[in-house]
C-alpha positions in Angstrom: 175.7 79.7 28.0 175.6 77.8 31.2 179.2 77.1 32.0 179.6 73.5 33.3 183.3 73.1 32.9 184.7 75.3 35.7 183.8 78.0 38.1 186.7 79.8 36.7 186.0 81.0 33.1 188.7 79.7 30.8 190.7 82.3 28.9 189.2 83.2 25.6 191.5 82.1 22.9 191.2 80.4 19.5 192.0 76.7 19.4 193.2 77.0 15.8 194.5 79.8 13.6 193.9 77.6 10.5 191.1 78.8 8.2 189.8 75.4 7.1 187.4 76.9 4.6 190.2 78.5 2.7 191.9 75.1 2.2 190.8 73.6 -1.2 190.7 70.0 -0.1 187.8 67.6 0.3 189.1 66.8 3.8 191.6 68.2 6.3 193.3 66.8 9.4 194.4 68.9 12.4 195.9 67.5 15.6 196.8 69.8 18.5 197.2 70.2 22.2 195.3 73.1 23.8 195.3 75.1 27.1 191.9 75.9 28.7 190.0 78.1 26.3 186.6 79.4 25.3 185.9 80.0 21.6 183.6 82.6 20.1 180.5 81.7 18.2 181.6 80.6 14.8 180.8 78.3 11.8 182.6 76.8 8.9 181.6 75.5 5.5 183.2 72.1 6.2 181.6 69.5 8.5 183.8 68.5 11.5 184.6 65.3 13.3 186.1 66.1 16.7 187.8 63.7 19.1 189.2 64.8 22.6 191.9 63.1 24.7 193.1 64.0 28.2 190.1 66.1 29.2 186.5 67.0 28.2 185.1 69.6 25.8 181.8 71.4 26.0 180.0 72.2 22.8 177.0 74.4 22.3 174.8 75.3 19.4 171.7 77.6 19.6 169.5 74.9 20.9 171.5 72.8 23.4 174.7 72.1 25.2 176.6 68.8 24.9 179.6 67.3 26.6 182.4 65.6 24.6 184.2 63.3 27.2 187.5 61.7 26.5 187.2 58.7 24.1 184.1 60.1 22.4 183.6 61.8 19.1 181.5 64.8 18.1 180.0 65.5 14.7 179.4 69.2 13.9 177.5 69.7 10.6 178.7 72.2 8.0 177.5 75.8 8.5 176.2 75.1 12.0 176.9 78.0 14.4 178.5 76.7 17.5 181.1 77.4 20.2 183.3 75.2 22.4 185.1 75.6 25.7 187.2 73.5 28.0 188.9 73.9 31.4 191.0 70.8 31.0 194.7 71.7 31.3 196.0 68.9 29.0 193.4 68.5 26.3 194.5 67.1 23.0 192.1 67.5 20.0 192.0 65.5 16.8 189.9 67.3 14.2 188.9 66.1 10.8 187.1 68.4 8.4 185.0 67.2 5.4 183.4 68.9 2.4 180.0 67.5 3.3 177.3 70.2 3.3 174.3 68.0 2.8 174.9 64.5 4.2 172.4 61.8 3.2 172.5 60.2 6.6 170.0 61.7 9.1 172.4 61.0 12.0 174.9 63.5 10.5 172.5 66.4 10.1 172.7 67.6 13.7 175.3 68.1 16.4 176.0 64.7 17.9 178.3 63.1 20.5 178.9 59.3 20.4 181.3 56.7 21.7 184.4 55.9 19.6 185.4 52.3 19.2 189.0 51.0 19.2 189.0 50.7 15.4 187.7 54.3 15.0 190.2 55.6 17.5 193.1 54.0 15.6 191.9 55.4 12.4 191.7 58.9 13.9 195.2 58.5 15.3 196.5 57.5 11.9 195.2 60.7 10.3 198.0 62.5 12.1 200.4 61.6 9.2 198.4 64.2 7.2 198.3 66.7 10.0 197.8 70.3 8.7 198.6 69.0 5.2 197.4 71.5 2.5 199.0 69.7 -0.4 196.9 67.7 -2.9 196.0 64.3 -1.4 197.6 61.2 -2.8 195.7 58.0 -3.4 196.5 56.5 0.0 195.0 59.5 1.8 192.1 59.7 -0.6 191.2 56.0 0.0 191.7 56.3 3.8 189.4 59.3 4.2 186.8 57.9 1.9 186.7 54.7 4.0 186.5 56.7 7.2 183.6 58.8 5.9 181.7 55.6 4.9 182.1 54.2 8.5 181.3 57.5 10.2 177.4 57.0 10.2 177.9 53.6 11.9 180.0 55.2 14.7 177.5 58.0 15.2 174.3 56.0 15.3 174.4 55.5 19.1 174.4 59.1 20.5 175.4 59.8 24.0 172.5 61.1 26.2 174.5 63.9 27.9 172.7 66.8 26.4 171.4 69.8 28.2 168.9 72.1 26.4 169.5 75.8 26.7 167.0 78.7 27.1 166.7 82.4 27.1 163.5 82.4 29.2 163.9 85.3 31.6 162.7 83.3 34.6 164.2 80.0 33.9 167.7 80.9 32.8 168.7 82.4 36.2 167.4 79.2 37.9 169.6 77.1 35.6 172.7 79.2 36.3 172.1 78.9 40.1 171.5 75.2 39.8 174.7 74.6 37.9 176.7 76.7 40.3 175.4 74.7 43.3 175.5 71.1 42.1 177.3 70.0 45.2 174.3 71.0 47.3 171.3 68.7 48.0 169.0 71.1 46.2 165.4 70.3 45.6 162.8 71.9 43.4 161.2 73.5 46.4 164.5 75.2 47.3 164.8 76.6 43.8 161.2 77.8 43.8 161.7 79.5 47.1 164.9 81.2 46.1 163.3 82.7 42.9 159.9 83.5 44.3 157.9 80.9 42.4 155.9 77.9 43.3 157.2 74.4 42.9 154.5 73.7 40.3 155.6 76.8 38.3 159.3 75.7 38.3 158.4 72.1 37.2 156.2 73.5 34.4 159.0 75.8 33.2 161.5 73.0 33.0 159.1 70.7 31.1 157.7 73.4 28.8 161.0 75.2 28.0 163.5 72.4 28.2 161.5 69.3 27.4 162.7 67.6 30.5 161.9 67.6 34.2 163.9 69.2 37.0 165.3 65.9 38.3 166.4 64.8 34.8 168.1 68.1 34.2 169.9 67.8 37.6 171.0 64.2 37.0 172.5 65.1 33.6 174.2 68.3 34.9 175.8 66.4 37.7 177.2 63.7 35.5 178.5 66.3 33.1 180.3 68.0 35.9 181.6 64.7 37.2 183.2 63.9 33.8 184.8 67.3 33.8 186.2 66.7 37.3 187.5 63.3 36.4 189.8 65.0 33.8 191.6 66.9 36.5 194.6 65.6 38.5 194.1 63.8 41.8 190.3 63.3 41.5 188.8 59.9 42.5 185.3 58.4 42.5 184.5 59.3 46.1 185.7 62.9 45.9 183.9 63.5 42.6 180.7 61.8 43.9 180.4 64.3 46.8 181.6 67.3 44.7 178.5 66.9 42.5 176.0 66.5 45.2 175.6 62.7 45.8 175.6 61.3 49.3 175.9 57.7 48.1 178.7 56.4 45.9 176.4 53.5 44.8 173.7 56.0 43.7 176.3 58.1 41.9 177.8 55.0 40.2 174.4 53.8 39.0 173.4 57.2 37.5 176.8 57.5 35.9 176.5 54.1 34.3 173.0 54.9 33.0 174.2 58.0 31.2 177.8 57.1 30.2 177.5 53.4 29.7 180.1 52.4 32.3 180.8 52.7 36.0 182.9 55.7 37.2 185.9 53.5 38.1 185.8 51.9 34.7 185.8 55.3 33.1 188.8 56.4 35.2 190.7 53.2 34.3 190.0 53.7 30.6 191.1 57.4 30.8 194.4 56.4 32.5 195.1 53.7 30.0 194.5 56.1 27.1 196.7 58.8 28.7 199.7 56.5 28.9 199.1 54.6 25.7 
């Protein structure tokens, strides 16, 4: 996996000791605060809706890596092998599990990250009243989760475009690792080609053929993912993050950020602060 969260690998620990598949309920709610962590590859029979506060979470399946920023949701289909990690020191996770092995909705058949509306957020908050509850559900809980599940495809229909494909290609993978480790540099495709003894044309072809995107697109997404991660850390502002991810112009950084996240960096920071103290 290409680590985008931190240059220091988070301690490997489990985010939950609860075996959700052993709980004989059609849904299950788990809310918890975590320290920086990296999970092992794992899967569960229940599908999972994941919401993060106070930091960002990185998700990976066998095909791609996604970022779960604050105020966004992630849907992980049942039985999908995946792993997660975060370097955020004050990450709070809200996790809902569903017995939903074969959803009818196409949007729920793959790993997906999407914005969470204020209504959806309040519904997720409310599920804390059933946190870690293994007793048989009452009618209120049953009706609430059934309504939430009905609304879920509407929430997930606008996926966030912060997705980086992964590869085991022996020539390309070291290039990606180097690129991610040097996002603060003004690196060009010619620089990458020279360092790894390839032509620029070969590098561009590898990116397109193996990843389905060009070098510049990959770099833009990687930089915004890193920026979102940095914004979750104390004392970071727009200008410091801009330069830390390789932009020389705050306006260029702001425009790219808005294209991929849907809001300006200062708007994102403001929203994050409001959520933190709400």
